[in-house]
C-alpha positions in Angstrom: -5.8 148.4 58.5 -3.8 151.6 58.5 -7.2 153.3 57.0 -9.6 151.8 60.2 -6.5 153.6 62.7 -6.0 156.6 61.3 -9.5 157.2 60.9 -10.0 156.7 64.4 -8.0 159.6 65.5 -9.6 161.4 62.6 -12.6 162.5 65.0 -11.8 165.9 67.4 -13.4 164.2 70.3 -11.7 160.9 69.9 -8.4 163.2 69.8 -10.2 164.6 73.2 -10.4 161.7 74.9 -7.2 160.3 74.1 -5.6 163.2 75.3 -8.1 162.9 79.3 -7.1 159.3 79.2 -2.6 160.3 78.8 -3.7 162.8 81.4 -5.4 160.4 84.0 -8.7 159.9 83.2 -9.4 156.5 82.9 -13.5 155.5 83.1 -16.3 156.8 81.1 -17.7 158.2 84.2 -14.6 160.3 84.5 -14.7 161.3 80.8 -18.3 162.7 81.3 -18.0 164.9 83.7 -15.4 166.6 81.5 -16.8 169.4 79.1 -17.5 169.0 75.8 -18.0 164.8 75.4 -21.5 164.8 75.5 -23.6 161.7 77.0 -22.2 158.7 78.1 -23.6 156.6 75.1 -21.5 159.3 72.7 -18.4 158.3 75.1 -19.1 155.2 74.8 -19.5 155.1 71.3 -15.9 157.2 70.5 -14.0 155.1 73.4 -14.9 151.3 71.0 -14.1 152.9 68.3 -10.7 154.0 69.6 -10.6 150.6 71.3 -11.0 148.7 67.7 -8.0 150.8 66.2 -5.8 149.7 69.0 -5.4 152.9 70.2 -7.3 151.9 73.7 -7.7 148.9 76.2 -9.1 147.8 78.7 -7.5 147.7 81.8 -9.8 146.3 83.7 -14.3 146.2 83.7 -14.7 150.1 83.3 -11.2 151.6 82.4 -9.3 152.3 79.6 -5.5 152.8 78.9 -3.7 153.9 75.8 -1.3 150.5 75.5 2.2 150.9 75.3 2.8 149.7 72.2 0.9 152.5 70.8 2.6 155.1 72.7 5.0 156.0 70.4 3.0 155.6 67.2 0.2 158.0 68.2 3.0 160.7 69.3 4.5 159.9 65.9 1.4 160.8 63.8 0.5 163.6 66.5 3.7 165.1 65.4 3.3 164.7 62.3 -0.2 166.5 61.8 1.2 169.2 64.0 -0.5 168.5 67.0 0.5 167.4 70.7 -1.5 165.5 73.2 
């Protein structure tokens, strides 16, 4: 159960997606407007991986956020890895 959660964070695009969602981008359309994420299909692939691992949750149709209970674990992992959002 732990390995898939950590594996989802092992992709630089997914980390950047989390960073942008943390900073207020909540939809795939908003993320697609930013450079470096690829197509909406690619973004959905990454969002689905993060959602399956529990790092993102749909808040309403097409909107995503980091669940409150995942914020501290995410920050601890990033801090331990030497990265911050």
